[in-house]
N, C-alpha and C positions, 0 to 999 in steps of 0.2 A: 604553658605556651597556649596561645589562643588558636583554636581550630579555624581553618578557613571556612567561609560560608559560601555554599554553592546554591544558586537558585536555578531550578529547571522550569522553563516556561513551556507548559503544555503537558496535560495529563493523559495523553493517548498512550499506546503501547510502547512507542519509542521513548517518550519522556519517562514513563513508568519504569522501563528497563534501565534507563540511565540513573534514575534515582535509586533503584535497588542496587545497582553496581556501585554507586558512590558510597552507600552505607556498608558495603562489604570491603571497602578500601582500608588499608592500614598505613598511616593513621586515618581515622574516619573523619571526614569533614561534617560540619553542620549542613543539613540539606533541607531546602524548602521547595516544594512543588507548587507552582501557581497555575490555576486552571480558570479560564474565563467562564465556563459553564457552571451550573449548580452541582454537577457531578462529573468526574473524569470520563474519558473514552466515549464521548457522545457522537463523534463524527467518523472518520475513516476506520477507526478501530472496531466500531460496532456495526458498521454498514458495509460489510464485505461478505464474501462467500465462505470464508473460513479455511481456505486452502493453504496448506503448508507446502510451499513450492520446493521441489527437489533440486532446482538449478539447471533445468533442461535448456532454457532459451538463451541464457546470458553469455556474452562474449567471454571466452576463457581469459582469465587474468584480471577481469573487471572487478570492481568492488562488489557489484551485485553477485557475481559468480562465487567469489571467495567468501563473502559474508553470508550468503544464503546457505552454502554447504556447511559452514561452521554453525550457522544459526539453526539449521535442522537438527544437527547433533545435539546442540545444547537445549533446544526447545523440547525435543523428544524426552530427554532426561528430566527436564524441569517439570513437564506435564505429569510424568510418572511419579516423580517425587511429591508433587502437590495434589495428586489425585484428580487431575484435570483431563478432559477427554482428548484422546489422540488416537486416531484410527487410520491405519495405512490401507485405505480403500483402493489405491492405485489410480493411475491416469492413462488413458489412451489418447494420443494425438493422431487424428485421422486425416488421411489424404484421400481426396475424392477423384483426382484426375492425375495424369502423368506429370503435369507441371508441379502440382503439390507434392507428388512423390519425390521429385528431385529436391524440392525445398526441404522436405522431411529428412532426406539423407543429410543435408547440411545441419539440421537441428540435431540429428543423432550424433554427428561428429562433435558438435559443441558439447552436448550432454556428456559424451564419453570423456572429452577433454576435461570437463568439470568434475569428473569422478562420480557421476550419478550412478548408484548401484542397481544391478538387476535388470538393466535395459534389455528389451527384446523387440526385434523387428517382427511384425505380424502381417501375414497375408489375410485375405478376406475370411477364410475358414478359421484361422487362429484368432482373429479379432472377435468372431462370434462366440468362441469359447470363453473369452474374457468378458465381453459385453454382448449377450445373445441378441439384443434388439438393435444393435448398431451396425451400420453398413459402411463400407469404404474399400478403396482399392488397396490400401496398405495402412498400417498404423505403427506407431512407436509406443510401447508399453513401459511405463515407469511404475513398478509395483509398490515402491516405497513412498510415493506421493501420498500425503496424508491430509486429514481434515481435523480442525479443532474449533474452539470457540474463543476467538481472540479477545473478546471483551472480558471473558472470565480469566484469561491468562493475564491481561493487563491489571485486572483487579487484584489478582494474587500477587503480582509483582509490587504493586503499590502497597499492599498489605505488608509484604516483607519489609519494604522500606520504612513504613510507619512503625512496625514493630522494633526496628533498629534506630528509631529516633527521628526519622524524617517528619517534617510538618507538611501537611497538604492544605492549601488555602484555595477554596472554590469561590466563584464569583469575582475573581481577580483578573480583570481584563487589562492587560499591559498596554499603557499608552506612552511610556517613556523608558528608555534604557540609556541613561546619561552616565558617561564615563568621566573620570577625573582628569582627562587630558593626556594620560599616559597610554601610549599605544601598546605598551608591553604588558598590560594586564593590571591596571590600577583598579580601585574600587568602582563599582557600578551601582548607580541608584536605579532601582526598579520601581516605577510608579504605576499605579492602577487608576482606572477611570473614576473610582469612588474616593480617591484621595489617599489610599493606603500607600505606604512606601517601605521598601526594604533596601538594605545595603548589602552588597555581595562582593566577594573577591573574584568569583567567576560566575558566569551565567551561561547556561546551555539553552539555546532556542530550539525547541522541538515543536514548532507551532503548526506544522502540517499545512492546512489551507491558508494560513496567514504567515507562512515562513518568510516570504519576501518583505512584507510590511514590517515585521518585527526586526528583520535584519537591518533595514533602513533606519529604524529607530536607534539601533546600536552604532550607526555610522558607516555601515556597509553600503555598497552600491545597490542600485535597483535591479540588477540582473544577476542571475536569471529570475524572471518574473513568474509568479504562479498563475497558470491558466486553469480554471476549474472545468472539468469534464464530468457531466452527470452520467452515471451508469444505472440503467433501469433494469430491474429484475422482474421475472414472472416465476411462478411456482407450479409444479405439477400437482394436480388433485391427488388425494391419497390413493384413489383407484388406479392411478397411472404410474406411481413411483416405482413399480417393479420393472419399468422399462429401462432403468438406469441403475447399475450396480455401484459404480464409483464415480469417476470423472471422465467426461467425454469432451475433448477439445478439438477445435479446428486447427489446421496449419495456418499460422498467422501470415498476414500479408506483410512482407518486409518493408513496404513503403509507408506503413502506418504503425504507430507504437502500441496499439491495443490488440488484444488477442482475438476479438470477435466473440460472437455469442457462443457460449458453451453450456454444458449441463453438469451440475455439481450436486452431489449428495452431501447433506449437512449432518453434523453430529446429532441433530434432533430428528433425523429421519426424513426430512423434506428433500425434494430435488428442485434446485433452482435452475432457471434458464436465464442466461445473460452473464454479465451485463453488456448492453450496447455502450456506445460512447458518443454522447452528444454534448456540444458546448453548453455549459451552464452560464446563466446570466447573473449569478451570485455565487460567492465563495461557498455558501452553504445552501445552494439552490437545489434542494431535493425535489421541488415541484416545478413544473413548467412555468407557473405564474410567479415564481420567485425571481425578482429583478432587483439588482443593486445598480443604480445609475453610475456609481463610481467605477464598478467593474466594467460596465458596458462602455463607458467613456474611455477607460484605459485600453480596452481591446480595439475600439474604433480608431484610436489615435496611434496605435502601435504599428509601425511599418513592418516589424517582424511578424506580428500576428497576421497582417494582411497578406504577407508573402506565404505564410503557412496555409491560410485559408484558400488562396488561389491554387496552391499545389495540391490540396486535398479536397477540392470542391466536390468531386464525384463521390468520394468516400463519405464525406460529410453529409451529402444529400441522402446517400444510402442509409446512413445511421438515423437520419431524421425520419425517413419513411418507416423504419422499424420502430421508432419512438411513438409515432402517431397511429400506427396500424398494428394491432395485436396479431392479425392474420399474417402480415409480413414478418413480424418478429418470430412467430411460431414456425413459419415456413423455413426460416434459416436453421432452426433446430431440427426440423423434420428431414433435412438433407442427410443428417447423421442417424437420426432415430425415426424412421418413417412411421412408426406406430403412433406417434403423438398426433392428436387432433386439436383443433381450436378449443373444443369443449373440455379438454384435459387441463387447460392452462388458466391460471388466475393471476392478477397483478400481485407483486410482493415487495413493493417499496423500491427505494433507490439510494445510491451513495454518490458522493462526489469525490473524484480523484484530484489531488493536488499535483498537477503536472507542471514542472518547471520548463520555461522556454527561454532560450538565449536570444540576444537582440537580432540575430539574423533569421529568426523564425524557426530554427530547428529545435525540436523537443529534446530536452536533456535525457539521455538514455540511462546514465549511471547515477548512483548516489553521488551527491555533491555536498561538500562541507566548506565553510569559510571561517576564518578567525579574525576578529577585529578587536584588538586590545584584550580585555577580559571576557569577551563574549564569543562563544563558539556557536555558529549557526548551522543547523542542518537544513541546507537550502533545497535539497531535492531528495525525498525518501518515499517514493510511491512503492507499489508492490515490486519486490517481495520484502518490504521493510518490516512487516509484521513477522514474517518467517525469520528474518535476520536480526530481530530486535536485540537479542542478548549479545550477539557478536558486534552489532553497531554500538551498543553501550560500552563494550570493552574499548573499542577504537576511540570513542568520544572521551572517555575518562583518561585514557593515555594521553590524548592531545591537550587536556586541560593543564598539564604540568603543575599538579598540586604539590608535589614533593618540595 
């Protein structure tokens, strides 16, 4: 009996987790991973702070909540099995005023509903016991929040898949996903810009920053559309890393989907500040000068994006100020760790978040998947997708109906 052939589009951590999970299936399909870059995991997977999120913020019952909690359990075990770094350094979410204290109580309720273990409410003195150089009116402590190196995790997953027969094709930029006219899962022709072609029984689109474009190629609708947001990081100089033991986060503004500037210790011993969140003018716009006219045109002509921009104008301008002024950027971190000075901080690169937006201008808060014929599209998988990757892979493979 011929084994089904599954093509996974995208070699980031989610695509790698899906490929690995497919090769563990019984019966096992033939698996091919196609990646447009010269090596996998070049974008969101390798351009983040490495935080394994415990599930504190997410709405109880949401896919983010359930998959992140299962993902943490699975990721911890996987890292230990493969000898990969996994350090439970802990996180404090710090409230600076009574309004934020009230918001933090709501976050605590969500976290407890999600089953986040070991949570503690801290007053100012208890906060200093956990993070001696951090100040605040109150804090929520999550001692099991961890850090890892997601690029190494993704590489290990892809290695597992390869060892079990999966093929990995790099430099394969998908320009066509043509189905045989059967909406119930007929053969799919996967075409690359360089003329290469594959025939697949099922395709999983894990394209991150290009998820919407790839979904349209498969015959899906244009929404939700990916809006790229650049997150810029700074790093503490070695002489100042003692100021942060683990992870120091602000109480997020519920009107905006991003967490705000925070301080994160990495498995390499650095301490990152950031990221901020500014609109990127290219899907892979890691520098301010990176401009893709197609992206700019799409944003300018989108009524939904214009609605979003009007509603978030003040916050957007605030983020831009932090982007162009290191002093302003550092000042935000100094509200939590007053000992940081401008001289302690150096630039440390940037990442771009693939954030999905619905036609009405609302940002998609949860993971979102769609199925069109033989193609399953992961339409929205921002943070905590890396944390949840192993659990997402289970869900995706179950939905492929390979049996």
